[in-house]
C-alpha positions, 0 to 999 in steps of 0.5 A: 481743168474742166471745172475751171472751164465751166466756171469761166463759161458760167462767168461769161454767160452771167456777164452777157445775161446781166449786160442784156438785162442792163441794156433792156432796163436802160430803155424800158417802157414806163421808165421816167427820165429826168430832163436835168438829172442834177436839177432843172434851171429855175427850180433850185431850192424847190423840194415840194413833192408832186401833187395830185389835183383833187378828183373831178366827176370825170375820174381823170388824174391830174398832177401839179407841183412839178419841179423835176420835169421828165419824160416817161418812156412808152417804147414799142417792142423791137419787132414793131418799132418804126423808129418814129417817136412822139413827145406828148405835152399834156394840157391843163391850162398851165395849172396842172397836167391831164397826165393820163387822158392827154398823156400816158393813154395816148402814148400807150395807144401809139406804142402798140402801133410801133410809135414811141410815146414819150410823155413830158412832165413840164413845169406849170406856171399858173398853178397857185403860188407858182413862180414859173413862167410859161415862156421861160420854164415850160418852154425850156422843158419842151426844148430840152425834151426834144434835145434829150430824145435825140441825144438818147435816140440810139439807146431808146431805139429811135430815129433822131430824124423822126422825133416829133411833138404832140401838144394838147391844149396848153401843151400845144403852145409849147409844141408850136414854139418848139416847131417854129422857134426851136434852135440848133444845138451848141456843138461845143456844149459840155452837156451832150444833150445841149448839142442837139437841135430842139426843133422837132421833125414834125408837130401835132396839135390837139385843141391847142392854145394860141401861140405864145408869139404872133411872130411870122411862121418860118418857111422851114417849119416842119409838117403839122397835124392839127385836130380840133372840134368846131364847137370848141370856139377859141381853139377852133378859130386858132387852128384855122388861123394857124393852118392858113399861116402855115399854108402862106409860109409854104409849109405842110399841114393836115387839118381835121375839124370835127363838128362836135367834141368840145374841149378836152376830149383827149382819149375819152371813150365817147360815141362821137366821130371825134374819138377817131382823131388818134387813128387819123393821127397815126395814119398821118405819121405813117404817111408823112414820117414813117414812109415820108421824106424822112425815111 
């Protein structure tokens, strides 16, 4: 009888242990989660593997040939987690994605401070030979990413009301679109992901590209964090213009304009004040999101 009891206890303990491992694995950091497990709409028949763009003298990794858009999770430890999350949309002129300097490195920095970083691999429309369109496929990836994060918020330890986006360079166009044009979910959708809203709780822009549309900014646009270098001529002018439009619409924005930095500074380690942008962004998230009206 004692042997049977020990066997039963051992089986129960093993089951509990495996359950805990499985739960941890389901929400582990660096896990890559496909936006559409059964294939992204518009990517049917495209099987070419993801590619790495030839290296430049800056040593940064760039990827292209993306047919399976995804989110890579950088989740904070439970004892650090604030519930806030940032979906990071790297730049690359829609020809490639600067996936580390404008993606994973940002996410890792935020993770260490209790903010989940979810790096979006979206389809690039201006890669040579691409049949994708920014307004159709890249935008769909951005909207789906927000919906997916909300649909799995409990599993990933996120607050669905504290999920925002950070768009870098070309990725900023997607972030602006999500924040100003994102829509409510379809409550009767068979796909549970599509039941969630695609409008983020906040959005941030780092030397962003111009908006995809010149339509007016809605009055209910979520709060924004905007950062740019003054010597980055095009994005600097666009940042100032967008900040004014947000103000006119009755929205909220924090604008940082650094004198020097140019375009593409991201997380590069350079002896310039602009490298402090990530700390300013973190302060803003704590003030506006963690302690703010969504708390």
